[in-house]
ROVEXLO-611251 format. One line per field, with one value per residue (C-alpha): residue number from 1; x, y, z. Coordinates in steps of 0.02 Angstrom, whole numbers, padded with zeros to 5 digits. Example, Ala and Ser with C-alpha at 12.3 -4.5 7.8 and 13.67 -1.06 7.14 Angstrom:
2
seq	(1	2)
X	(00615	00684)
Y	(-00225	-00053)
Z	(00390	00357)
END
This chain:
349
seq	(1	2	3	4	5	6	7	8	9	10	11	12	13	14	15	16	17	18	19	20	21	22	23	24	25	26	27	28	29	30	31	32	33	34	35	36	37	38	39	40	41	42	43	44	45	46	47	48	49	50	51	52	53	54	55	56	57	58	59	60	61	62	63	64	65	66	67	68	69	70	71	72	73	74	75	76	77	78	79	80	81	82	83	84	85	86	87	88	89	90	91	92	93	94	95	96	97	98	99	100	101	102	103	104	105	106	107	108	109	110	111	112	113	114	115	116	117	118	119	120	121	122	123	124	125	126	127	128	129	130	131	132	133	134	135	136	137	138	139	140	141	142	143	144	145	146	147	148	149	150	151	152	153	154	155	156	157	158	159	160	161	162	163	164	165	166	167	168	169	170	171	172	173	174	175	176	177	178	179	180	181	182	183	184	185	186	187	188	189	190	191	192	193	194	195	196	197	198	199	200	201	202	203	204	205	206	207	208	209	210	211	212	213	214	215	216	217	218	219	220	221	222	223	224	225	226	227	228	229	230	231	232	233	234	235	236	237	238	239	240	241	242	243	244	245	246	247	248	249	250	251	252	253	254	255	256	257	258	259	260	261	262	263	264	265	266	267	268	269	270	271	272	273	274	275	276	277	278	279	280	281	282	283	284	285	286	287	288	289	290	291	292	293	294	295	296	297	298	299	300	301	302	303	304	305	306	307	308	309	310	311	312	313	314	315	316	317	318	319	320	321	322	323	324	325	326	327	328	329	330	331	332	333	334	335	336	337	338	339	340	341	342	343	344	345	346	347	348	349)
X	(04326	04482	04594	04773	04903	04951	05062	05151	05248	05359	05250	05063	04959	04937	04851	04755	04708	04533	04568	04466	04538	04483	04554	04483	04538	04559	04357	04330	04276	04299	04452	04505	04423	04466	04323	04217	04257	04123	04126	04110	04272	04300	04458	04533	04704	04701	04560	04687	04730	04544	04516	04690	04598	04453	04588	04701	04511	04517	04659	04756	04887	04932	04863	04991	05123	05118	05254	05241	05321	05164	05051	05126	05112	04935	04905	05003	05036	05187	05333	05332	05495	05586	05563	05367	05334	05460	05343	05178	05223	05297	05138	05026	05124	05107	04909	04896	04873	04942	04956	04834	04716	04738	04603	04703	04797	04982	05009	05171	05269	05226	05433	05498	05675	05593	05486	05667	05717	05569	05594	05783	05717	05567	05487	05278	05205	05090	04954	05075	05169	05007	05036	04880	04947	04977	04816	04756	04868	04795	04607	04634	04730	04599	04448	04556	04557	04351	04318	04270	04327	04462	04356	04263	04361	04354	04145	04056	03945	04086	04090	04281	04210	04072	04177	04274	04116	04075	04253	04253	04121	04122	04309	04242	04096	03973	03802	03844	03745	03847	03958	03954	04050	04098	04243	04432	04570	04646	04464	04419	04277	04322	04221	04175	04138	04134	04330	04327	04286	04444	04533	04426	04502	04672	04653	04594	04755	04870	04764	04790	04975	04984	04882	04763	04630	04603	04738	04608	04498	04572	04501	04617	04762	04722	04720	04869	04955	04929	04998	05158	05172	05158	05271	05397	05407	05371	05480	05334	05188	05260	05458	05605	05562	05396	05295	05233	05382	05485	05348	05319	05546	05563	05422	05487	05331	05267	05116	05084	05012	04939	04900	04750	04741	04675	04733	04663	04791	04764	04872	04867	04960	05006	04996	05136	05138	05099	04925	04865	04924	04807	04663	04660	04672	04798	04801	04725	04684	04721	04632	04661	04552	04610	04459	04550	04645	04822	04923	05075	04982	04935	05073	05142	04976	05014	05186	05126	04998	05088	05228	05031	05011	05171	05182	05350	05505	05650	05724	05585	05505	05655	05647	05498	05579	05587	05408	05361	05358	05429	05538	05463	05590	05614	05725	05876	05846	05811	05684	05520	05392	05356	05198	05128	05053	04923	04792	04644	04611	04463	04439	04292	04170)
Y	(05881	05866	05835	05800	05753	05782	05698	05776	05702	05837	05981	05884	05842	05656	05580	05668	05580	05647	05596	05631	05625	05666	05718	05720	05770	05682	05688	05632	05771	05810	05967	05957	05876	05856	05800	05706	05629	05519	05451	05253	05177	05009	05014	04835	04810	04988	04905	04775	04826	04861	04664	04624	04699	04561	04430	04526	04530	04369	04334	04243	04335	04291	04125	04066	04186	04282	04450	04631	04578	04438	04571	04674	04562	04508	04694	04689	04672	04596	04556	04377	04402	04241	04343	04350	04194	04081	04194	04169	03992	03995	04098	03936	03823	03898	03907	03693	03762	03739	03813	03691	03765	03937	04007	04131	04088	04090	04244	04322	04448	04627	04637	04630	04566	04432	04392	04387	04257	04146	04150	04094	03939	03893	03912	03922	04009	03922	04004	04057	04161	04262	04448	04440	04268	04349	04407	04236	04170	04269	04237	04048	04093	04222	04080	03955	04045	04090	03887	03900	03778	03829	03754	03896	04040	04149	04135	04269	04171	04089	04151	04246	04337	04398	04458	04534	04626	04681	04739	04837	04930	04983	05035	05163	05215	05150	05018	04859	04893	05064	04940	04846	04668	04602	04492	04543	04462	04384	04258	04342	04482	04668	04802	04966	05136	05317	05373	05497	05343	05247	05436	05402	05242	05262	05410	05323	05198	05349	05434	05268	05241	05435	05365	05491	05388	05264	05107	05034	04995	04837	04904	05069	04938	04845	04988	05053	04891	04883	05049	04994	04839	04933	05061	04964	04833	04921	04793	04650	04792	04781	04755	04813	04982	04988	05139	05094	05018	05194	05300	05217	05189	05388	05427	05332	05286	05477	05403	05243	05213	05092	05045	04973	04898	05017	05164	05193	05269	05288	05375	05409	05537	05546	05712	05839	06037	06026	05940	06037	06172	06089	06118	05948	05925	05802	05648	05682	05546	05550	05432	05442	05383	05407	05396	05285	05167	05207	05154	05238	05415	05374	05370	05536	05616	05540	05613	05778	05797	05754	05906	06014	05997	06025	05851	05794	05890	05900	05720	05618	05702	05660	05520	05494	05583	05418	05409	05584	05568	05727	05671	05539	05419	05315	05153	05232	05360	05501	05620	05618	05698	05739	05723	05876	05844	05986	05918	06062	06056	06152	06180	06117	06234)
Z	(-01858	-01739	-01832	-01702	-01843	-02002	-02120	-02265	-02413	-02468	-02434	-02521	-02368	-02367	-02220	-02093	-01921	-01813	-01630	-01472	-01309	-01159	-00979	-00792	-00642	-00476	-00462	-00619	-00717	-00858	-00876	-01061	-01214	-01397	-01515	-01452	-01251	-01249	-01388	-01365	-01380	-01399	-01266	-01311	-01209	-01093	-01008	-00951	-00805	-00735	-00776	-00687	-00552	-00546	-00515	-00395	-00303	-00322	-00208	-00337	-00307	-00128	-00156	-00311	-00275	-00395	-00388	-00453	-00629	-00649	-00635	-00742	-00876	-00851	-00874	-01020	-01221	-01223	-01373	-01351	-01297	-01206	-01040	-01066	-01112	-01000	-00865	-00928	-00928	-00726	-00708	-00774	-00677	-00512	-00527	-00613	-00756	-00942	-01117	-01166	-01056	-01145	-01261	-01352	-01523	-01545	-01686	-01777	-01609	-01606	-01605	-01768	-01698	-01616	-01765	-01867	-01733	-01726	-01924	-01924	-01808	-01899	-01742	-01734	-01612	-01478	-01368	-01215	-01354	-01389	-01352	-01217	-01147	-00975	-00955	-00996	-00873	-00773	-00775	-00758	-00601	-00546	-00620	-00476	-00350	-00353	-00355	-00556	-00689	-00806	-00952	-01044	-00918	-01083	-01118	-01074	-00944	-00844	-00695	-00684	-00850	-00747	-00593	-00734	-00792	-00653	-00593	-00746	-00750	-00581	-00603	-00734	-00626	-00741	-00722	-00770	-00934	-00940	-01038	-01208	-01240	-01365	-01436	-01437	-01548	-01406	-01384	-01260	-01198	-01213	-01169	-01262	-01151	-01140	-01193	-01014	-00937	-00981	-00935	-00750	-00750	-00756	-00645	-00507	-00545	-00513	-00366	-00279	-00307	-00224	-00074	-00060	-00044	00082	00087	00196	00056	-00046	-00188	-00191	-00132	-00294	-00387	-00321	-00328	-00533	-00545	-00436	-00562	-00716	-00682	-00585	-00722	-00887	-00996	-00944	-00989	-01187	-01216	-01293	-01403	-01353	-01327	-01164	-01093	-01156	-01075	-00909	-00912	-00952	-00818	-00682	-00574	-00596	-00745	-00797	-00986	-01078	-01275	-01329	-01515	-01664	-01565	-01405	-01275	-01087	-00945	-00758	-00689	-00523	-00432	-00457	-00470	-00641	-00627	-00494	-00638	-00741	-00630	-00556	-00346	-00392	-00503	-00678	-00805	-01003	-01134	-01314	-01471	-01660	-01762	-01905	-01776	-01842	-01665	-01769	-01746	-01552	-01509	-01584	-01508	-01341	-01336	-01388	-01272	-01142	-01208	-01230	-01069	-00975	-00912	-00901	-00889	-01056	-01014	-00986	-01146	-01256	-01248	-01345	-01483	-01575	-01576	-01604	-01826	-01845	-01993	-02112	-02204	-02345	-02364	-02392	-02289	-02390	-02289	-02376	-02260	-02078	-01963	-01882	-01717	-01656	-01531	-01534	-01348	-01276	-01098	-01011	-00935)
END
């Protein structure tokens, strides 16, 4: 049992959290692990860069004039801030689609601050407010780009979803039947596959950004553009006060990271002296899954894992302190407990 985090109230253990971790090198081979690195995992929104890859390769970005901020939003799980909603509306307009074409429902925002504003205004969110609306807007554009109907773009048998499925499997170095597909919370198909393949996907993003692969390859160029978009516009990937935005903002292009619902997380780290010290030839990939689905805990684990691996300097790691949950406080600010994170990494081989 791979307990990676323990929550104390006073000196009494209140909760323990089991985690699985896969760290892969530049060739995709396992470097370090915790728990079951090949656990079949519903990676949820951590798959969005691979889903967006299909949209990039469809030619939709060039056809409709999407920029890197738009692409970052396609890869994001945004906070429904005004800047996110307005950008999605512009993306829809450029691909001659409307909010009525979206097949994601509206829901309360991830951001507490946005939620308070909506309550004050008696605002009822529509589909454009979904944290996945950027992904959906991208898929509508992708459907248009490949000459498919917009209707039913979310269904598994739609030509766009068939393209997405092939692209995701290929990007993770899996056969088409090596990925299981179910329906996500936003009404799109979502993949399940071994955790180490998620790490491999994010390694590829970082490796492409390093230019250590052929930029004559359309695939590598597309992966590099996704890395550049997400790291260049981290506020579009999440939002104010969110972990993904804080992480990529702090590391300034050195890594890309994305959360998936129910506590999956993936990071692609560009080549550095530290990645080589860890055993990689260049870039490496990291994937994490917390067994009980606690996303607050996964952020604490990811922050501690980066420190344990020596990735990032003091200032970069300090920017994540608010997510490390070292002290737990109650509603009047009294310290009532603490979280201790200790990821039992094992070196492969």
